[in-house]
N, C-alpha and C positions, 0 to 999 in steps of 0.2 A: 609556604602558601600550598593549598591544594588546588588542585588543576581544574582549569574549567570544564573540563568532562566531569571530574569529580562531584564540581558545584550545581553541576548540571544535573546527573544523577539524584542530588539531595532533592531537587524539585520538579522534575519531569521521569517519565519514563522513557527510556534512551532503545530505539530500537537500531538493531544492523540491516543496512537496506544490502544486503548481501545474499549468496547462498554461500559464500564461502567457508567452508568448515573450520578452518586455519582461523581462520579473521573474527569466526563468530568467539572461539574460545580464545582470542587474545583480548577482545574489548569485553567480551562480558555483557551483553545486553539483553535486557528481559526477552522480549520476542525478537523473530527475524524473518524473513520471508523467502518463498523458492517461485521459480515461474519457468517458461520454458529459456530464458536469456541465458538464468542462473545455471540451469542445467547444463546449457551447452558448457557455460564456462568451467561448469563441477568437471565435466568430462576431460578437463586437461588437469585436475587439480587430485595431487596426489593421495589428501585424505578421503576423496570419496571417489576418486576412478573404479579400484576395483569393486566395489559393490555398486558402479553405475553396470560395468560390464557384466559382471554378474545377471543385474536384472536383465539384459539386452538380451543376453544368451538362454535366459529363462523364457522369456518371451517370443524368441523366437523360435525354440523347442515347442512350446505353448502355440504357436501361427497365430499372434500375435498382428494385427494391422501396425503400420509404422504410428496409426493416429492414438491405439489403445495402447502401444506400449510411450509412449510420449507424455499422455495421461500416467502410466504407472513411473515412470521418471521420475513424473512431478511428486508426485507423493512417497516414492522411495528418498530423495534427498530432504522430501520436509521430515518423513520416519526418524530420517537420520540428525536432523537438526533439533530437535524435541530431544534428544539426548545430549544437547550442550546448553541448551536454554531452559531455563525456568517456566517461559513463560509460554508464546501461543508462536503458532509458524502460519502467516496466510498465504495462501495457497490460492494459484490462480484457476481460474475458469476460462477456457480456449475462449481469447477475443472473441472466434466469428460466430458469439452467441449472442453476443451482447444487446441485440436487439429481440429477442427470441425468450419473453420469458418463459415457458413450464420448457426447455430445454437447458437452461439455468438455473432452474429446479433440481432437473434431474441431473447434472452434473454437478452441483451442490451435495446432493445426496450419495454416488457415486462415489465423491472423491473421500466425502466422509468413512463410507461402507470402508476402503482400499484403505483409511487409517486405523479402521477398526480391526483389519486381518492380519495387521503389520502390529497390534497391541497398542495401539495410541488411540485414546479417547477422542470425543468432538471436543471438551474443553481444553483440548491443547492447538484446538484449528483455528484458521478464517477462511471463512470461503471468500475470496475476494474475485470482485463483481464491478464493471463499467459503470459509473454511474448515469446511466441511461434512465428512462420511465422504466422500460424495459427490464435492466438490474434492479431497479430499487424495489419493484414488484414482486421481483425473487426472489429479494431480499427479505420483503416483509414475510414472506412465506417458509420462508428459512429459516428467521428468526422464530416466530409462530410455533415453528417444530423441534426447536433449542438448538437451532444450529447458528452458532453466531458469525456475522458475516463484516467485512470490507468492506466500502463502498468506494472506489481509485477513482481516479482520473477527475478528480473533482475539482471545476473551475469558478462555481459560480454557488452566488446566494442561495438560487433557486434549486441548486441540485442540493446544498445542506440544510434545507429546511425538508425539502421531501424525501430523504435520508433519516433525519429527523423524525420524522412524521411514522414513516415504516418500520420505524423500531430496529436501526440499523446499531449495530455493539460499536463500530467504528468506521471513520471518516476518513481519506486522504487528502486532504486538498492539495494540491500540484506548488509550491510555492515558488520554485524556478521558473518551470515553466511557462508560468503570469508572468514573472519577471523576464524573460527572455521575447514572449511576444509586446511586451509594452516597450520594452528597449528598441527595438526593429519600427514598429508603431509609431515609435516618437523621435525616434532618429538619437538616441543617446548613450550614452556609454555605460552608465549605470544607477546608480541610485544611492543617497544616505539611507541608512538602515530603515528608520523611522518613516521614509517614502516610498521603501519600497513595494510595486504596486501587489507582490505576491506574499511578503510579512501582512501588510494593509489586510489582503485577504484572511487571511488565517484569523487575523486577529478579530474583524470584523464576525466571523465565525462565531469563534469561542466567546463573544459579546453576547450572541444574540443565544445561544447553546447555554451558559451559564444564567442568560439572568431571566432564562426563561424554566428553568430547572430539567435541561432536556439530557437524560444520560447519556447519550452517544458519545463516545469517546474523539475527541481533535486530534488528529493524528498530522503534524507538516511532515511533508516529505518534498523531495526534489531538490534539493539544494544545491546553491553553486555556488557560497563559499559560506565561511564561519559567522559574520556578521549579520545572515540571513538567521539563522541557529540562534546567537545571543538576543535578538532581537524578537525570539521567541520563546527564551526562556523561562517556563511554569505553563506551557502550553501541558496539554494531558501526557501527548506522547510527539517523539521526535523520532524518524527515522532515517538512519543518516549511514551516508558511505563509508566502509573502512579508509579511504581517502582522507575526510574531513573529520572522523571522529582520530586520527592520529594526530592532528594537527590541533585538535581540541583537547586531547591527553597532553599534550606534550606545553601546553599554554599555562603560565602561572601568571593571574589576573583576578580583580574580583569581577564576577560575574550577578549582576542585578536580575531581579525576578522582576520580567516586563511585563507577567500574565499571572491571573491571579482570580480566581471565581471573587472573591470578594471584590474586586474595582467591577465590575460587572457594573455598567452603565443604564439598566432597566430598559431594552431594547422591545417593543410591545411584537405577541408572537404575529406570526403572521400565516393566513390559509391557504393552503395550495393544495389544487387540484392537474388533473393532467393538461388541461387547456392554457392554465397559467404557468403550468411547469414549459410545455412547450414554446409558450410566445416567449417567456422571459428569459427561456435560453438563446431562442432565435435571437432576439433582442442584441444579447449581450456577443458580438462578434468574438472576441476573443475567446471563453469561454466553447462557442458554436467549434471555430476552429481547433483550438486543443483537443477538446472530446473525438471528434473524428478523426486527427491526428494521430493520438494517442490508443484508440482500438484500432486504427492502420498499422503504427511499430510494431504494437505488440502481436498482432496476429504475421508480420514480418520476421521477428523474433522465431515465432512458431511456425512458421514454415521452415526457417533456417534449421529447426532443430529434427521436423520429420525430413528434411535431406540429409542431414547427417545418419540420423537412424536406417535410413535406408540406403545408404550406401555402406552402413556397418552391417547391414541383415544383408 
């Protein structure tokens, strides 16, 4: 019998939630990602350490600031990853730009330009932006310029609707983080897969998109266990950590399809403007708290990377 992972690949595009080149080679995902925390991990990975050290030395000789070098290292790792995956590499913009539309647009363009200098076309890259109102507006402009975007830190239907209206290439609803919040709020140990709040959120978004012919890719992210993944089998994309990929690859059992465009229930299209977006996000305590926390955590990882670079320089 085929492994659960092989069955999943027949109905869903599997993405590696890692910048570990060895892990990417081992699990052969379609896409992968890079960000400051993954660059930090890559600095101790023999498969990428030499390349990053070379990049840092070149940056030091060129007089680059720690901030500029951090940006260079993120793209350098992404360029290496394009050599081992056939699809896209999501590349994160600085979290501090999450509430600045113009700066996010400029950063997205700069990332694409840096990739181009390394011989990587924009068709291999996704610009990863937080799903704030400002981030979504930046994605709208970049998409119009032919630069595809991954809207991340997505926790609510309001965010999903606004991303679709902006023509985002892909969204990343965070399954595990939603579940974490509800477990703490409701004082429970866990949920059955079909009752899991994170799973139900992605299913709701998927249903809305397929009901309304929305092309934006739904990519479930931030999984805590394989049951959450199985409950979303058939979702457009799922980004999975190496640890969970290994579990799925070792398990041999039938994997039923949970999501399909044919099962869309005809959800009516919603009109979304800035006022409604901000009100609905504010009314959703989970989404408000997890979005703010996610941005803070992304920034904390970025600051750790800056410190490591500064120390080494």
